[in-house]
All heavy atoms as atom14 arrays in JSON, in Angstrom:
{
  "sequence": "MKYICTICGWIYDPEVGDPDNGVKAGTAFEDIPDDWVCPECGVGKDQFEAYED",
  "atom14_mask": [
    [1, 1, 1, 1, 1, 1, 1, 1, 0, 0, 0, 0, 0, 0],
    [1, 1, 1, 1, 1, 1, 1, 1, 1, 0, 0, 0, 0, 0],
    [1, 1, 1, 1, 1, 1, 1, 1, 1, 1, 1, 1, 0, 0],
    [1, 1, 1, 1, 1, 1, 1, 1, 0, 0, 0, 0, 0, 0],
    [1, 1, 1, 1, 1, 1, 0, 0, 0, 0, 0, 0, 0, 0],
    [1, 1, 1, 1, 1, 1, 1, 0, 0, 0, 0, 0, 0, 0],
    [1, 1, 1, 1, 1, 1, 1, 1, 0, 0, 0, 0, 0, 0],
    [1, 1, 1, 1, 1, 1, 0, 0, 0, 0, 0, 0, 0, 0],
    [1, 1, 1, 1, 0, 0, 0, 0, 0, 0, 0, 0, 0, 0],
    [1, 1, 1, 1, 1, 1, 1, 1, 1, 1, 1, 1, 1, 1],
    [1, 1, 1, 1, 1, 1, 1, 1, 0, 0, 0, 0, 0, 0],
    [1, 1, 1, 1, 1, 1, 1, 1, 1, 1, 1, 1, 0, 0],
    [1, 1, 1, 1, 1, 1, 1, 1, 0, 0, 0, 0, 0, 0],
    [1, 1, 1, 1, 1, 1, 1, 0, 0, 0, 0, 0, 0, 0],
    [1, 1, 1, 1, 1, 1, 1, 1, 1, 0, 0, 0, 0, 0],
    [1, 1, 1, 1, 1, 1, 1, 0, 0, 0, 0, 0, 0, 0],
    [1, 1, 1, 1, 0, 0, 0, 0, 0, 0, 0, 0, 0, 0],
    [1, 1, 1, 1, 1, 1, 1, 1, 0, 0, 0, 0, 0, 0],
    [1, 1, 1, 1, 1, 1, 1, 0, 0, 0, 0, 0, 0, 0],
    [1, 1, 1, 1, 1, 1, 1, 1, 0, 0, 0, 0, 0, 0],
    [1, 1, 1, 1, 1, 1, 1, 1, 0, 0, 0, 0, 0, 0],
    [1, 1, 1, 1, 0, 0, 0, 0, 0, 0, 0, 0, 0, 0],
    [1, 1, 1, 1, 1, 1, 1, 0, 0, 0, 0, 0, 0, 0],
    [1, 1, 1, 1, 1, 1, 1, 1, 1, 0, 0, 0, 0, 0],
    [1, 1, 1, 1, 1, 0, 0, 0, 0, 0, 0, 0, 0, 0],
    [1, 1, 1, 1, 0, 0, 0, 0, 0, 0, 0, 0, 0, 0],
    [1, 1, 1, 1, 1, 1, 1, 0, 0, 0, 0, 0, 0, 0],
    [1, 1, 1, 1, 1, 0, 0, 0, 0, 0, 0, 0, 0, 0],
    [1, 1, 1, 1, 1, 1, 1, 1, 1, 1, 1, 0, 0, 0],
    [1, 1, 1, 1, 1, 1, 1, 1, 1, 0, 0, 0, 0, 0],
    [1, 1, 1, 1, 1, 1, 1, 1, 0, 0, 0, 0, 0, 0],
    [1, 1, 1, 1, 1, 1, 1, 1, 0, 0, 0, 0, 0, 0],
    [1, 1, 1, 1, 1, 1, 1, 0, 0, 0, 0, 0, 0, 0],
    [1, 1, 1, 1, 1, 1, 1, 1, 0, 0, 0, 0, 0, 0],
    [1, 1, 1, 1, 1, 1, 1, 1, 0, 0, 0, 0, 0, 0],
    [1, 1, 1, 1, 1, 1, 1, 1, 1, 1, 1, 1, 1, 1],
    [1, 1, 1, 1, 1, 1, 1, 0, 0, 0, 0, 0, 0, 0],
    [1, 1, 1, 1, 1, 1, 0, 0, 0, 0, 0, 0, 0, 0],
    [1, 1, 1, 1, 1, 1, 1, 0, 0, 0, 0, 0, 0, 0],
    [1, 1, 1, 1, 1, 1, 1, 1, 1, 0, 0, 0, 0, 0],
    [1, 1, 1, 1, 1, 1, 0, 0, 0, 0, 0, 0, 0, 0],
    [1, 1, 1, 1, 0, 0, 0, 0, 0, 0, 0, 0, 0, 0],
    [1, 1, 1, 1, 1, 1, 1, 0, 0, 0, 0, 0, 0, 0],
    [1, 1, 1, 1, 0, 0, 0, 0, 0, 0, 0, 0, 0, 0],
    [1, 1, 1, 1, 1, 1, 1, 1, 1, 0, 0, 0, 0, 0],
    [1, 1, 1, 1, 1, 1, 1, 1, 0, 0, 0, 0, 0, 0],
    [1, 1, 1, 1, 1, 1, 1, 1, 1, 0, 0, 0, 0, 0],
    [1, 1, 1, 1, 1, 1, 1, 1, 1, 1, 1, 0, 0, 0],
    [1, 1, 1, 1, 1, 1, 1, 1, 1, 0, 0, 0, 0, 0],
    [1, 1, 1, 1, 1, 0, 0, 0, 0, 0, 0, 0, 0, 0],
    [1, 1, 1, 1, 1, 1, 1, 1, 1, 1, 1, 1, 0, 0],
    [1, 1, 1, 1, 1, 1, 1, 1, 1, 0, 0, 0, 0, 0],
    [1, 1, 1, 1, 1, 1, 1, 1, 0, 0, 0, 0, 0, 0]
  ],
  "atom14_positions": [
    [[6.54, -134.96, 34.62], [6.62, -135.05, 33.12], [5.85, -136.33, 32.68], [6.05, -137.39, 33.18], [8.05, -135.07, 32.69], [8.2, -135.33, 31.19], [7.8, -133.88, 30.18], [9.02, -132.7, 30.67], [0.0, 0.0, 0.0], [0.0, 0.0, 0.0], [0.0, 0.0, 0.0], [0.0, 0.0, 0.0], [0.0, 0.0, 0.0], [0.0, 0.0, 0.0]],
    [[4.94, -136.04, 31.74], [4.19, -137.11, 31.12], [5.04, -137.68, 29.9], [5.89, -136.97, 29.29], [2.85, -136.82, 30.73], [1.97, -136.38, 31.98], [0.72, -135.93, 31.51], [-0.18, -135.47, 32.62], [-1.5, -135.01, 32.31], [0.0, 0.0, 0.0], [0.0, 0.0, 0.0], [0.0, 0.0, 0.0], [0.0, 0.0, 0.0], [0.0, 0.0, 0.0]],
    [[4.78, -138.93, 29.53], [5.3, -139.44, 28.28], [4.25, -140.02, 27.34], [3.23, -140.62, 27.77], [6.35, -140.54, 28.57], [7.6, -139.92, 29.21], [7.64, -139.54, 30.54], [8.73, -139.79, 28.38], [8.84, -139.03, 31.16], [9.85, -139.24, 28.94], [9.88, -138.88, 30.34], [11.06, -138.37, 30.74], [0.0, 0.0, 0.0], [0.0, 0.0, 0.0]],
    [[4.39, -139.87, 26.07], [3.41, -140.21, 25.06], [4.07, -141.32, 24.17], [5.2, -141.24, 23.76], [2.84, -139.09, 24.25], [1.67, -139.51, 23.38], [3.96, -138.36, 23.47], [0.93, -138.3, 22.84], [0.0, 0.0, 0.0], [0.0, 0.0, 0.0], [0.0, 0.0, 0.0], [0.0, 0.0, 0.0], [0.0, 0.0, 0.0], [0.0, 0.0, 0.0]],
    [[3.21, -142.34, 23.89], [3.6, -143.37, 22.88], [3.48, -142.8, 21.57], [2.46, -142.37, 21.09], [2.68, -144.59, 23.02], [3.09, -145.92, 21.77], [0.0, 0.0, 0.0], [0.0, 0.0, 0.0], [0.0, 0.0, 0.0], [0.0, 0.0, 0.0], [0.0, 0.0, 0.0], [0.0, 0.0, 0.0], [0.0, 0.0, 0.0], [0.0, 0.0, 0.0]],
    [[4.62, -142.8, 20.81], [4.65, -142.22, 19.55], [3.96, -143.15, 18.47], [3.73, -142.65, 17.34], [6.17, -142.06, 19.0], [6.81, -143.21, 18.99], [6.86, -141.0, 19.97], [0.0, 0.0, 0.0], [0.0, 0.0, 0.0], [0.0, 0.0, 0.0], [0.0, 0.0, 0.0], [0.0, 0.0, 0.0], [0.0, 0.0, 0.0], [0.0, 0.0, 0.0]],
    [[3.53, -144.28, 18.86], [2.86, -145.29, 17.93], [1.31, -144.99, 18.04], [0.69, -144.81, 17.0], [3.27, -146.67, 18.21], [4.71, -146.88, 18.13], [2.47, -147.62, 17.23], [5.38, -146.53, 16.83], [0.0, 0.0, 0.0], [0.0, 0.0, 0.0], [0.0, 0.0, 0.0], [0.0, 0.0, 0.0], [0.0, 0.0, 0.0], [0.0, 0.0, 0.0]],
    [[0.78, -145.06, 19.28], [-0.68, -145.02, 19.41], [-1.19, -143.77, 20.14], [-2.34, -143.53, 20.15], [-1.19, -146.27, 20.07], [-0.71, -146.33, 21.92], [0.0, 0.0, 0.0], [0.0, 0.0, 0.0], [0.0, 0.0, 0.0], [0.0, 0.0, 0.0], [0.0, 0.0, 0.0], [0.0, 0.0, 0.0], [0.0, 0.0, 0.0], [0.0, 0.0, 0.0]],
    [[-0.3, -143.02, 20.82], [-0.73, -141.82, 21.44], [-1.19, -141.93, 22.93], [-1.58, -141.03, 23.52], [0.0, 0.0, 0.0], [0.0, 0.0, 0.0], [0.0, 0.0, 0.0], [0.0, 0.0, 0.0], [0.0, 0.0, 0.0], [0.0, 0.0, 0.0], [0.0, 0.0, 0.0], [0.0, 0.0, 0.0], [0.0, 0.0, 0.0], [0.0, 0.0, 0.0]],
    [[-0.98, -143.15, 23.5], [-1.39, -143.44, 24.88], [-0.43, -142.63, 25.76], [0.82, -142.57, 25.42], [-1.13, -144.87, 25.13], [-1.65, -145.26, 26.56], [-2.92, -145.45, 27.03], [-0.77, -145.5, 27.78], [-2.93, -145.8, 28.27], [-1.62, -145.72, 28.82], [0.52, -145.32, 27.96], [-1.15, -146.02, 30.11], [1.1, -145.59, 29.22], [0.23, -145.97, 30.34]],
    [[-0.81, -141.95, 26.75], [-0.01, -141.09, 27.61], [0.19, -141.71, 28.84], [-0.68, -142.18, 29.62], [-0.68, -139.74, 27.74], [-0.76, -139.04, 26.48], [0.06, -138.88, 28.79], [-1.64, -137.77, 26.47], [0.0, 0.0, 0.0], [0.0, 0.0, 0.0], [0.0, 0.0, 0.0], [0.0, 0.0, 0.0], [0.0, 0.0, 0.0], [0.0, 0.0, 0.0]],
    [[1.51, -141.81, 29.37], [1.87, -142.29, 30.64], [1.96, -141.13, 31.57], [2.77, -140.16, 31.26], [3.19, -143.09, 30.59], [3.64, -143.48, 32.04], [3.02, -144.59, 32.64], [4.55, -142.66, 32.78], [3.35, -144.9, 33.95], [4.87, -142.99, 34.03], [4.32, -144.12, 34.69], [4.57, -144.42, 35.97], [0.0, 0.0, 0.0], [0.0, 0.0, 0.0]],
    [[1.12, -141.12, 32.66], [1.18, -140.02, 33.61], [1.71, -140.74, 35.0], [1.07, -141.58, 35.54], [-0.23, -139.63, 33.87], [-0.33, -138.44, 34.84], [0.59, -138.11, 35.57], [-1.41, -137.8, 34.88], [0.0, 0.0, 0.0], [0.0, 0.0, 0.0], [0.0, 0.0, 0.0], [0.0, 0.0, 0.0], [0.0, 0.0, 0.0], [0.0, 0.0, 0.0]],
    [[2.88, -140.24, 35.36], [3.43, -140.77, 36.56], [2.53, -140.68, 37.75], [2.69, -141.48, 38.67], [4.86, -140.04, 36.76], [4.75, -138.99, 35.86], [3.72, -139.2, 34.75], [0.0, 0.0, 0.0], [0.0, 0.0, 0.0], [0.0, 0.0, 0.0], [0.0, 0.0, 0.0], [0.0, 0.0, 0.0], [0.0, 0.0, 0.0], [0.0, 0.0, 0.0]],
    [[1.69, -139.77, 37.87], [0.76, -139.59, 39.0], [-0.17, -140.75, 39.04], [-0.7, -141.04, 40.13], [0.04, -138.21, 38.9], [0.92, -137.02, 39.18], [0.2, -135.75, 39.19], [-1.01, -135.76, 39.25], [0.9, -134.71, 39.14], [0.0, 0.0, 0.0], [0.0, 0.0, 0.0], [0.0, 0.0, 0.0], [0.0, 0.0, 0.0], [0.0, 0.0, 0.0]],
    [[-0.48, -141.21, 37.87], [-1.49, -142.37, 37.77], [-0.78, -143.74, 37.7], [-1.12, -144.7, 38.3], [-2.36, -142.19, 36.55], [-3.26, -143.38, 36.4], [-3.13, -140.89, 36.58], [0.0, 0.0, 0.0], [0.0, 0.0, 0.0], [0.0, 0.0, 0.0], [0.0, 0.0, 0.0], [0.0, 0.0, 0.0], [0.0, 0.0, 0.0], [0.0, 0.0, 0.0]],
    [[0.39, -143.76, 37.06], [1.08, -144.99, 36.83], [0.36, -145.91, 35.88], [-0.4, -145.42, 35.08], [0.0, 0.0, 0.0], [0.0, 0.0, 0.0], [0.0, 0.0, 0.0], [0.0, 0.0, 0.0], [0.0, 0.0, 0.0], [0.0, 0.0, 0.0], [0.0, 0.0, 0.0], [0.0, 0.0, 0.0], [0.0, 0.0, 0.0], [0.0, 0.0, 0.0]],
    [[0.64, -147.22, 35.91], [-0.02, -148.19, 35.04], [-0.29, -149.42, 36.01], [0.23, -150.41, 35.86], [0.81, -148.56, 33.91], [0.09, -149.59, 32.95], [-1.13, -149.8, 33.05], [0.86, -150.16, 32.13], [0.0, 0.0, 0.0], [0.0, 0.0, 0.0], [0.0, 0.0, 0.0], [0.0, 0.0, 0.0], [0.0, 0.0, 0.0], [0.0, 0.0, 0.0]],
    [[-1.27, -149.14, 37.04], [-1.48, -150.23, 38.03], [-1.93, -151.58, 37.38], [-1.68, -152.58, 38.03], [-2.55, -149.61, 38.94], [-3.16, -148.55, 38.13], [-2.14, -147.97, 37.15], [0.0, 0.0, 0.0], [0.0, 0.0, 0.0], [0.0, 0.0, 0.0], [0.0, 0.0, 0.0], [0.0, 0.0, 0.0], [0.0, 0.0, 0.0], [0.0, 0.0, 0.0]],
    [[-2.58, -151.55, 36.31], [-3.04, -152.78, 35.74], [-1.93, -153.69, 35.26], [-2.0, -154.85, 35.03], [-3.91, -152.59, 34.5], [-5.3, -151.99, 34.93], [-5.73, -152.04, 36.2], [-5.99, -151.39, 34.1], [0.0, 0.0, 0.0], [0.0, 0.0, 0.0], [0.0, 0.0, 0.0], [0.0, 0.0, 0.0], [0.0, 0.0, 0.0], [0.0, 0.0, 0.0]],
    [[-0.74, -153.05, 34.99], [0.51, -153.72, 34.56], [1.6, -153.65, 35.58], [2.82, -153.72, 35.21], [0.92, -153.17, 33.21], [-0.2, -153.57, 32.25], [-0.38, -154.77, 31.85], [-0.85, -152.53, 31.64], [0.0, 0.0, 0.0], [0.0, 0.0, 0.0], [0.0, 0.0, 0.0], [0.0, 0.0, 0.0], [0.0, 0.0, 0.0], [0.0, 0.0, 0.0]],
    [[1.35, -153.41, 36.81], [2.35, -153.44, 37.88], [3.15, -152.21, 38.08], [4.09, -152.29, 38.86], [0.0, 0.0, 0.0], [0.0, 0.0, 0.0], [0.0, 0.0, 0.0], [0.0, 0.0, 0.0], [0.0, 0.0, 0.0], [0.0, 0.0, 0.0], [0.0, 0.0, 0.0], [0.0, 0.0, 0.0], [0.0, 0.0, 0.0], [0.0, 0.0, 0.0]],
    [[2.72, -151.02, 37.6], [3.51, -149.83, 37.83], [2.7, -148.97, 38.68], [1.59, -148.39, 38.34], [3.71, -149.09, 36.43], [4.6, -147.77, 36.64], [4.58, -149.96, 35.5], [0.0, 0.0, 0.0], [0.0, 0.0, 0.0], [0.0, 0.0, 0.0], [0.0, 0.0, 0.0], [0.0, 0.0, 0.0], [0.0, 0.0, 0.0], [0.0, 0.0, 0.0]],
    [[3.1, -148.8, 39.94], [2.39, -148.08, 40.94], [2.39, -146.52, 40.58], [3.26, -145.97, 39.95], [3.02, -148.19, 42.23], [2.96, -149.6, 42.82], [3.74, -149.74, 44.14], [3.64, -151.18, 44.69], [4.44, -151.22, 45.93], [0.0, 0.0, 0.0], [0.0, 0.0, 0.0], [0.0, 0.0, 0.0], [0.0, 0.0, 0.0], [0.0, 0.0, 0.0]],
    [[1.25, -145.84, 41.04], [1.13, -144.36, 41.0], [2.33, -143.83, 41.59], [2.86, -144.26, 42.7], [-0.13, -144.02, 41.67], [0.0, 0.0, 0.0], [0.0, 0.0, 0.0], [0.0, 0.0, 0.0], [0.0, 0.0, 0.0], [0.0, 0.0, 0.0], [0.0, 0.0, 0.0], [0.0, 0.0, 0.0], [0.0, 0.0, 0.0], [0.0, 0.0, 0.0]],
    [[2.81, -142.8, 41.05], [4.13, -142.05, 41.57], [5.39, -142.57, 40.99], [6.37, -142.11, 41.41], [0.0, 0.0, 0.0], [0.0, 0.0, 0.0], [0.0, 0.0, 0.0], [0.0, 0.0, 0.0], [0.0, 0.0, 0.0], [0.0, 0.0, 0.0], [0.0, 0.0, 0.0], [0.0, 0.0, 0.0], [0.0, 0.0, 0.0], [0.0, 0.0, 0.0]],
    [[5.32, -143.51, 40.08], [6.54, -144.1, 39.48], [6.96, -143.21, 38.36], [6.19, -143.08, 37.33], [6.22, -145.59, 39.01], [5.94, -146.36, 40.11], [7.53, -146.15, 38.37], [0.0, 0.0, 0.0], [0.0, 0.0, 0.0], [0.0, 0.0, 0.0], [0.0, 0.0, 0.0], [0.0, 0.0, 0.0], [0.0, 0.0, 0.0], [0.0, 0.0, 0.0]],
    [[8.24, -142.72, 38.43], [8.75, -141.9, 37.32], [8.87, -142.83, 36.07], [9.26, -143.99, 36.29], [10.06, -141.31, 37.65], [0.0, 0.0, 0.0], [0.0, 0.0, 0.0], [0.0, 0.0, 0.0], [0.0, 0.0, 0.0], [0.0, 0.0, 0.0], [0.0, 0.0, 0.0], [0.0, 0.0, 0.0], [0.0, 0.0, 0.0], [0.0, 0.0, 0.0]],
    [[8.8, -142.3, 34.83], [8.91, -143.14, 33.66], [10.28, -143.79, 33.66], [10.37, -144.92, 33.24], [8.75, -142.09, 32.42], [8.79, -142.9, 31.16], [7.63, -143.59, 30.72], [9.86, -142.96, 30.37], [7.5, -144.36, 29.6], [9.87, -143.73, 29.11], [8.73, -144.33, 28.72], [0.0, 0.0, 0.0], [0.0, 0.0, 0.0], [0.0, 0.0, 0.0]],
    [[11.32, -143.04, 34.08], [12.64, -143.65, 34.13], [12.79, -144.86, 34.89], [13.65, -145.73, 34.86], [13.7, -142.53, 34.54], [13.77, -141.35, 33.66], [12.72, -140.35, 33.82], [12.03, -140.4, 34.83], [12.5, -139.54, 33.0], [0.0, 0.0, 0.0], [0.0, 0.0, 0.0], [0.0, 0.0, 0.0], [0.0, 0.0, 0.0], [0.0, 0.0, 0.0]],
    [[11.87, -144.99, 35.98], [11.95, -146.13, 37.06], [11.03, -147.26, 36.63], [11.03, -148.28, 37.26], [11.51, -145.55, 38.35], [12.51, -144.5, 38.92], [13.7, -144.62, 38.51], [12.16, -143.67, 39.72], [0.0, 0.0, 0.0], [0.0, 0.0, 0.0], [0.0, 0.0, 0.0], [0.0, 0.0, 0.0], [0.0, 0.0, 0.0], [0.0, 0.0, 0.0]],
    [[10.38, -147.12, 35.53], [9.59, -148.31, 35.05], [10.46, -149.36, 34.52], [11.48, -149.09, 33.9], [8.58, -147.84, 33.86], [7.67, -146.87, 34.26], [7.87, -149.02, 33.28], [6.8, -146.22, 33.26], [0.0, 0.0, 0.0], [0.0, 0.0, 0.0], [0.0, 0.0, 0.0], [0.0, 0.0, 0.0], [0.0, 0.0, 0.0], [0.0, 0.0, 0.0]],
    [[10.26, -150.63, 34.86], [11.14, -151.73, 34.33], [11.25, -151.65, 32.75], [10.33, -151.33, 32.05], [10.4, -152.98, 34.72], [9.47, -152.58, 35.92], [9.13, -151.12, 35.54], [0.0, 0.0, 0.0], [0.0, 0.0, 0.0], [0.0, 0.0, 0.0], [0.0, 0.0, 0.0], [0.0, 0.0, 0.0], [0.0, 0.0, 0.0], [0.0, 0.0, 0.0]],
    [[12.46, -152.05, 32.34], [12.74, -152.0, 30.94], [11.87, -152.93, 30.06], [11.69, -152.64, 28.93], [14.29, -152.28, 30.59], [15.13, -151.21, 31.1], [14.71, -149.96, 31.27], [16.3, -151.45, 31.44], [0.0, 0.0, 0.0], [0.0, 0.0, 0.0], [0.0, 0.0, 0.0], [0.0, 0.0, 0.0], [0.0, 0.0, 0.0], [0.0, 0.0, 0.0]],
    [[11.37, -153.93, 30.75], [10.52, -154.85, 29.89], [9.05, -154.4, 29.8], [8.16, -155.12, 29.26], [10.71, -156.23, 30.4], [10.28, -156.46, 31.88], [9.9, -155.42, 32.54], [10.16, -157.6, 32.35], [0.0, 0.0, 0.0], [0.0, 0.0, 0.0], [0.0, 0.0, 0.0], [0.0, 0.0, 0.0], [0.0, 0.0, 0.0], [0.0, 0.0, 0.0]],
    [[8.64, -153.37, 30.47], [7.3, -152.8, 30.4], [7.0, -152.47, 28.96], [7.86, -151.97, 28.27], [7.2, -151.61, 31.36], [5.86, -150.91, 31.35], [4.73, -151.27, 32.04], [5.57, -149.69, 30.51], [3.73, -150.36, 31.69], [4.24, -149.4, 30.82], [6.24, -148.87, 29.67], [3.49, -148.38, 30.19], [5.56, -147.89, 29.08], [4.17, -147.61, 29.47]],
    [[5.86, -152.63, 28.56], [5.32, -152.21, 27.3], [4.02, -151.31, 27.33], [3.31, -151.42, 28.33], [5.1, -153.37, 26.34], [6.31, -154.25, 26.05], [3.95, -154.33, 26.86], [0.0, 0.0, 0.0], [0.0, 0.0, 0.0], [0.0, 0.0, 0.0], [0.0, 0.0, 0.0], [0.0, 0.0, 0.0], [0.0, 0.0, 0.0], [0.0, 0.0, 0.0]],
    [[3.83, -150.59, 26.34], [2.57, -149.75, 26.2], [1.38, -150.64, 26.45], [1.17, -151.57, 25.66], [2.53, -149.06, 24.86], [1.07, -148.02, 24.62], [0.0, 0.0, 0.0], [0.0, 0.0, 0.0], [0.0, 0.0, 0.0], [0.0, 0.0, 0.0], [0.0, 0.0, 0.0], [0.0, 0.0, 0.0], [0.0, 0.0, 0.0], [0.0, 0.0, 0.0]],
    [[0.44, -150.35, 27.3], [-0.67, -151.16, 27.46], [-1.69, -151.09, 26.4], [-2.51, -151.9, 26.26], [-1.26, -150.59, 28.86], [-0.79, -149.2, 28.96], [0.58, -149.19, 28.3], [0.0, 0.0, 0.0], [0.0, 0.0, 0.0], [0.0, 0.0, 0.0], [0.0, 0.0, 0.0], [0.0, 0.0, 0.0], [0.0, 0.0, 0.0], [0.0, 0.0, 0.0]],
    [[-1.53, -150.12, 25.62], [-2.51, -149.95, 24.4], [-2.0, -150.67, 23.15], [-2.87, -151.3, 22.53], [-2.59, -148.43, 24.09], [-3.83, -148.02, 23.28], [-5.12, -148.21, 24.01], [-5.16, -148.07, 25.25], [-6.1, -148.46, 23.32], [0.0, 0.0, 0.0], [0.0, 0.0, 0.0], [0.0, 0.0, 0.0], [0.0, 0.0, 0.0], [0.0, 0.0, 0.0]],
    [[-0.69, -150.56, 22.78], [-0.33, -151.19, 21.57], [0.81, -152.1, 21.72], [1.21, -152.79, 20.69], [0.06, -150.08, 20.54], [1.49, -149.15, 20.9], [0.0, 0.0, 0.0], [0.0, 0.0, 0.0], [0.0, 0.0, 0.0], [0.0, 0.0, 0.0], [0.0, 0.0, 0.0], [0.0, 0.0, 0.0], [0.0, 0.0, 0.0], [0.0, 0.0, 0.0]],
    [[1.5, -152.24, 22.92], [2.51, -153.24, 23.13], [3.91, -152.85, 22.74], [4.78, -153.78, 22.79], [0.0, 0.0, 0.0], [0.0, 0.0, 0.0], [0.0, 0.0, 0.0], [0.0, 0.0, 0.0], [0.0, 0.0, 0.0], [0.0, 0.0, 0.0], [0.0, 0.0, 0.0], [0.0, 0.0, 0.0], [0.0, 0.0, 0.0], [0.0, 0.0, 0.0]],
    [[4.18, -151.59, 22.31], [5.59, -151.32, 22.07], [6.39, -151.05, 23.2], [5.81, -150.77, 24.37], [5.67, -150.09, 21.04], [4.98, -150.4, 19.67], [5.07, -148.88, 21.68], [0.0, 0.0, 0.0], [0.0, 0.0, 0.0], [0.0, 0.0, 0.0], [0.0, 0.0, 0.0], [0.0, 0.0, 0.0], [0.0, 0.0, 0.0], [0.0, 0.0, 0.0]],
    [[7.73, -151.07, 23.22], [8.57, -150.75, 24.34], [8.8, -149.33, 24.73], [8.22, -148.45, 24.03], [0.0, 0.0, 0.0], [0.0, 0.0, 0.0], [0.0, 0.0, 0.0], [0.0, 0.0, 0.0], [0.0, 0.0, 0.0], [0.0, 0.0, 0.0], [0.0, 0.0, 0.0], [0.0, 0.0, 0.0], [0.0, 0.0, 0.0], [0.0, 0.0, 0.0]],
    [[9.37, -149.12, 25.88], [9.62, -147.86, 26.36], [10.42, -146.93, 25.47], [10.28, -145.65, 25.43], [10.43, -147.82, 27.61], [9.76, -148.31, 28.92], [10.66, -148.43, 30.09], [11.32, -147.14, 30.47], [12.07, -147.23, 31.71], [0.0, 0.0, 0.0], [0.0, 0.0, 0.0], [0.0, 0.0, 0.0], [0.0, 0.0, 0.0], [0.0, 0.0, 0.0]],
    [[11.17, -147.43, 24.55], [11.95, -146.7, 23.52], [11.04, -145.87, 22.46], [11.53, -145.1, 21.72], [12.97, -147.52, 22.86], [12.43, -148.7, 22.08], [11.34, -149.18, 22.42], [13.14, -149.07, 21.1], [0.0, 0.0, 0.0], [0.0, 0.0, 0.0], [0.0, 0.0, 0.0], [0.0, 0.0, 0.0], [0.0, 0.0, 0.0], [0.0, 0.0, 0.0]],
    [[9.78, -146.3, 22.48], [8.83, -145.64, 21.6], [8.11, -144.44, 22.21], [7.19, -143.97, 21.63], [7.9, -146.67, 20.97], [8.55, -147.74, 20.12], [9.3, -147.22, 18.8], [8.73, -146.42, 18.24], [10.46, -147.65, 18.69], [0.0, 0.0, 0.0], [0.0, 0.0, 0.0], [0.0, 0.0, 0.0], [0.0, 0.0, 0.0], [0.0, 0.0, 0.0]],
    [[8.49, -144.1, 23.35], [7.86, -142.97, 24.15], [8.74, -141.77, 24.12], [9.98, -141.88, 24.07], [7.55, -143.39, 25.56], [6.33, -144.28, 25.81], [6.35, -145.6, 25.41], [5.21, -143.75, 26.37], [5.23, -146.42, 25.61], [4.11, -144.56, 26.49], [4.12, -145.85, 26.14], [0.0, 0.0, 0.0], [0.0, 0.0, 0.0], [0.0, 0.0, 0.0]],
    [[8.14, -140.67, 24.17], [8.86, -139.34, 24.18], [8.2, -138.45, 25.22], [6.88, -138.65, 25.45], [9.0, -138.7, 22.92], [7.7, -138.31, 22.18], [7.96, -137.73, 20.86], [8.92, -138.19, 20.07], [7.13, -136.87, 20.4], [0.0, 0.0, 0.0], [0.0, 0.0, 0.0], [0.0, 0.0, 0.0], [0.0, 0.0, 0.0], [0.0, 0.0, 0.0]],
    [[8.93, -137.52, 25.77], [8.42, -136.58, 26.77], [7.15, -135.8, 26.08], [7.17, -135.5, 24.94], [9.46, -135.61, 27.05], [0.0, 0.0, 0.0], [0.0, 0.0, 0.0], [0.0, 0.0, 0.0], [0.0, 0.0, 0.0], [0.0, 0.0, 0.0], [0.0, 0.0, 0.0], [0.0, 0.0, 0.0], [0.0, 0.0, 0.0], [0.0, 0.0, 0.0]],
    [[6.2, -135.62, 26.98], [5.0, -134.96, 26.49], [4.49, -133.84, 27.51], [4.47, -134.12, 28.77], [3.9, -136.02, 26.43], [2.48, -135.53, 26.04], [2.11, -135.11, 24.8], [1.57, -135.37, 27.03], [0.83, -134.58, 24.53], [0.26, -134.88, 26.84], [-0.05, -134.61, 25.48], [-1.34, -134.11, 25.29], [0.0, 0.0, 0.0], [0.0, 0.0, 0.0]],
    [[4.18, -132.62, 26.98], [3.63, -131.7, 27.88], [2.29, -131.32, 27.34], [2.0, -131.13, 26.13], [4.5, -130.49, 27.77], [5.85, -130.58, 28.46], [6.6, -129.3, 28.52], [6.09, -128.2, 28.76], [7.87, -129.35, 28.23], [0.0, 0.0, 0.0], [0.0, 0.0, 0.0], [0.0, 0.0, 0.0], [0.0, 0.0, 0.0], [0.0, 0.0, 0.0]],
    [[1.28, -131.31, 28.18], [-0.12, -130.99, 27.77], [-0.49, -129.6, 28.13], [0.26, -128.85, 28.66], [-1.14, -131.98, 28.35], [-1.07, -132.09, 29.89], [-0.09, -131.88, 30.52], [-2.06, -132.49, 30.51], [0.0, 0.0, 0.0], [0.0, 0.0, 0.0], [0.0, 0.0, 0.0], [0.0, 0.0, 0.0], [0.0, 0.0, 0.0], [0.0, 0.0, 0.0]]
  ]
}
């Protein structure tokens, strides 16, 4: 399941992760640290919702 930032539209894909910010590929969204923020606009995990493409 992918997750989309409701503010800027950036999509978190667990297959890719966010390696530039310490989230390894294969990391489920639920397992990302709570202090992680959107790499595009800086909002918290609470601003993301499930996304199907």
